[in-house]
C-alpha positions in Angstrom: 137.4 98.1 -115.8 140.0 95.3 -114.8 138.3 92.5 -112.9 140.2 91.4 -109.8 141.7 87.9 -109.7 140.0 84.8 -108.3 141.9 81.5 -107.9 140.5 78.0 -108.0 142.0 74.5 -107.6 140.6 71.5 -109.3 140.8 68.6 -106.9 141.0 65.3 -108.8 142.1 62.7 -106.3 140.3 61.4 -103.2 142.1 59.1 -100.7 140.2 59.3 -97.5 137.8 61.5 -95.6 140.6 62.9 -93.4 143.0 63.5 -96.4 140.2 65.2 -98.4 139.4 67.5 -95.5 143.1 68.3 -94.9 143.6 69.1 -98.6 140.6 71.4 -98.7 141.8 73.2 -95.5 145.3 73.6 -97.0 143.8 75.1 -100.2 142.0 77.6 -98.0 145.2 78.4 -96.2 147.0 79.0 -99.5 144.4 81.6 -100.5 142.3 79.7 -103.1 138.9 81.2 -103.6 137.1 78.2 -105.1 137.5 74.4 -104.5 136.5 72.5 -107.6 135.8 68.9 -108.5 135.7 67.5 -112.1 133.1 65.1 -113.5 135.0 62.1 -114.9 134.6 58.4 -114.3 137.5 57.5 -112.0 137.3 60.9 -110.2 135.3 61.7 -107.0 131.5 62.1 -107.4 131.2 65.9 -107.6 128.4 66.8 -105.2 129.2 64.8 -102.1 132.8 65.8 -102.5 131.8 69.5 -102.6 129.6 69.2 -99.6 132.6 67.6 -97.7 134.9 70.4 -98.9 132.5 73.1 -97.7 132.1 71.4 -94.3 135.9 71.3 -93.9 136.4 75.0 -94.8 134.9 78.4 -94.1 135.8 80.9 -96.8 136.1 79.2 -100.2 133.3 78.7 -102.6 132.9 75.2 -104.1 132.1 74.2 -107.7 131.9 71.6 -110.5 134.6 72.0 -113.1 132.8 71.0 -115.1 129.9 68.7 -115.2 129.6 66.5 -118.3 126.1 67.5 -119.3 125.7 64.1 -121.1 125.8 62.3 -117.8 122.8 64.2 -116.4 119.1 64.4 -116.7 118.2 68.0 -116.1 115.4 67.4 -113.5 117.6 65.1 -111.5 120.6 67.6 -111.8 118.4 70.4 -110.6 117.7 68.4 -107.4 121.4 67.7 -106.9 122.3 71.4 -107.5 119.7 72.7 -105.1 120.5 70.2 -102.4 124.3 70.9 -102.7 123.7 74.7 -102.6 121.6 74.3 -99.5 124.1 72.0 -97.7 127.1 74.3 -98.6 125.3 77.4 -97.3 125.0 79.0 -100.7 128.6 78.5 -101.7 128.0 76.5 -104.9 129.1 77.5 -108.4 127.8 75.2 -111.1 130.1 74.5 -114.1 128.7 72.7 -117.2 130.2 71.5 -120.5 129.4 69.1 -123.3 132.0 66.4 -122.3 134.8 65.3 -124.5 135.7 61.7 -123.5 133.7 59.2 -125.6 135.0 56.2 -123.7 133.4 57.5 -120.5 130.0 57.6 -122.1 130.5 54.1 -123.4 131.5 52.8 -120.0 128.4 54.4 -118.5 126.1 53.1 -121.2 125.2 56.6 -122.3 124.8 57.9 -125.8 127.8 59.9 -127.2 126.2 61.6 -130.1 127.6 64.1 -132.6 129.2 67.4 -131.5 126.0 69.2 -132.4 123.9 66.8 -130.4 126.1 67.2 -127.4 125.7 71.0 -127.6 122.0 70.6 -128.1 121.8 68.6 -124.8 123.9 71.3 -123.0 121.6 74.0 -124.2 118.6 72.0 -123.1 120.2 71.3 -119.7 120.9 75.0 -119.1 117.4 76.1 -120.1 115.8 73.5 -117.8 118.1 74.3 -114.9 117.2 78.0 -115.2 113.5 77.2 -115.4 113.5 74.7 -112.5 115.8 76.4 -110.1 114.2 79.8 -110.6 110.7 78.4 -109.9 109.7 79.4 -106.3 107.8 76.1 -106.0 110.8 73.8 -106.9 111.7 71.5 -104.0 114.4 71.6 -102.9 115.1 75.2 -103.6 118.6 76.6 -104.0 120.0 78.9 -101.3 121.2 81.3 -104.0 118.6 83.1 -106.1 117.6 82.8 -108.8 120.2 80.0 -109.0 123.8 79.4 -108.2 126.3 81.2 -110.5 126.7 79.3 -113.8 130.0 78.6 -115.5 129.9 77.2 -119.1 133.1 75.8 -120.6 134.1 75.4 -124.2 135.6 77.0 -127.3 133.2 76.5 -130.2 130.9 79.2 -131.4 127.7 77.6 -130.2 129.0 77.0 -126.7 130.4 80.6 -126.6 127.1 82.0 -127.8 125.3 80.0 -125.0 127.8 81.3 -122.4 127.3 84.8 -123.7 123.5 84.5 -123.2 123.3 82.5 -120.0 126.6 82.1 -118.1 128.0 84.2 -115.2 131.5 82.7 -115.9 132.9 81.7 -119.4 135.6 79.1 -119.2 138.0 78.5 -122.1 139.7 75.1 -122.6 142.5 76.3 -124.8 142.4 73.0 -126.7 140.4 71.3 -129.4 139.9 67.8 -130.8 143.0 66.7 -132.6 142.4 66.3 -136.3 142.3 62.7 -137.4 142.7 61.4 -133.8 140.2 59.4 -131.8 137.6 61.4 -130.1 138.8 62.7 -126.7 142.4 63.3 -128.0 143.0 67.0 -127.8 145.7 69.5 -129.0 146.4 72.9 -127.5 145.3 75.7 -129.8 147.9 78.5 -130.3 147.9 81.6 -128.2 146.7 83.6 -131.2 143.8 81.2 -131.7 142.9 81.4 -128.0 142.9 85.2 -128.3 140.5 84.9 -131.3 138.2 82.7 -129.2 138.0 85.2 -126.3 137.4 88.0 -128.9 134.6 85.9 -130.4 133.0 85.5 -127.0 133.1 89.3 -126.4 131.4 89.9 -129.8 128.6 87.4 -128.8 128.3 89.0 -125.4 128.3 92.6 -126.6 124.8 93.3 -125.5 125.2 92.1 -121.9 124.6 94.6 -119.1 127.4 93.0 -117.1 130.2 91.0 -118.7 130.9 87.5 -117.5 134.0 86.5 -115.6 136.5 84.7 -117.9 138.2 81.6 -116.7 141.2 79.5 -117.7 142.5 76.1 -116.3 146.3 76.1 -116.2 147.7 72.6 -117.0 151.2 73.0 -115.4 153.0 75.3 -113.0 156.8 75.0 -112.7 159.0 77.3 -110.5 162.4 77.4 -112.2 165.2 79.8 -113.1 165.2 78.4 -116.7 161.8 78.9 -118.4 163.0 77.9 -121.8 164.4 74.6 -120.6 161.0 73.7 -119.0 159.2 74.5 -122.3 161.7 72.5 -124.3 161.2 69.4 -122.1 157.4 69.7 -122.4 157.2 70.0 -126.2 156.9 66.2 -126.8 153.9 66.2 -124.4 152.5 69.6 -125.4 149.6 68.5 -127.6 151.0 70.0 -130.7 152.4 73.3 -129.3 155.8 74.6 -130.1 158.4 75.7 -127.6 157.7 79.4 -128.3 153.9 78.8 -128.1 154.3 77.1 -124.7 156.3 80.0 -123.3 153.4 82.3 -124.3 150.5 80.0 -123.6 148.4 80.3 -120.4 148.4 76.5 -120.1 152.0 76.7 -118.8 153.1 79.0 -116.1 156.9 78.8 -115.5 159.7 80.8 -114.0 160.2 82.5 -110.7 157.2 83.3 -108.5 157.5 86.9 -109.7 157.7 85.9 -113.3 154.7 83.6 -113.0 152.7 86.4 -111.4 153.7 88.7 -114.3 152.5 86.0 -116.8 149.2 85.8 -115.1 148.8 89.6 -115.2 149.8 89.5 -118.9 147.2 86.8 -119.7 144.5 88.9 -118.0 145.5 91.9 -120.1 145.6 89.8 -123.4 142.7 87.4 -123.0 140.7 88.8 -120.1 141.3 85.8 -117.8 140.8 86.9 -114.2 139.6 83.6 -112.7 142.6 81.3 -112.8 142.4 77.6 -111.9 145.2 75.0 -111.4 145.2 71.3 -111.0 145.7 69.9 -107.5 149.2 68.5 -108.1 150.3 72.2 -108.5 148.2 73.6 -105.6 151.3 74.1 -103.4 153.5 75.5 -106.2 150.9 78.1 -107.2 150.3 79.2 -103.6 153.0 81.8 -103.4 151.8 83.2 -106.7 148.4 83.8 -105.2 150.1 85.7 -102.4 152.0 87.8 -104.9 148.9 88.6 -106.9 146.4 89.1 -104.1 144.7 92.5 -104.5 145.9 92.9 -108.1 
């Protein structure tokens, strides 16, 4: 059964209270279903920003996209999650990942660790959150029971296995650490590799009663009458992707509004992505596409 679309916008810039509220309201007007905040040094603190987003709007859910698990102690995170879920009226969706920017850990005075150690910490964090937030004696308690919906983001087998066991939403990055480059420098994987990763997730999740929602974060949305020219211009900045791969890749949506809508439908058919997120610089550009796809 084809899952209906949901649309999210990742809000990465905070200017003032009034500007933040206005941006959140505009996202609601454009039809976005989820207002999201990342977890990077230099970006807004996720939980207060989400409470403010919920207070400025009525319909959209709010979520972290995604929390860097290495920044958080699980017990303290459980308190933040439950408080935010209460203050947003049960609209919170919790996104978690391992983190991928070593310099942020170093600036924060936190250990970076090996890839395996970062996944270990993510697994421990998820297990503790499930234990604490489902405990009827935990104070504060979340509004949603047994806990807010959980999104886990990543591409590696261990993270996908964890998402298959625990997550309500599985988010795919479509990128990996660039070979031989400093940690945090990423390259896009090819469309075929991305399809293999979604297929691996489905194998890991084969025993689930209800499949998870699959998510993808689009990196750029460009309305144009010359798709190939846009892809050609982006190749030098495309993290290792060729022009043909960019035209096929869900990281780039380009063409007329109708063509972009068809690309989103094709990506749902190929990869299973029904929960589509964009970055806030492209919030307005993608708005007409939401209108085109609503009800699909």
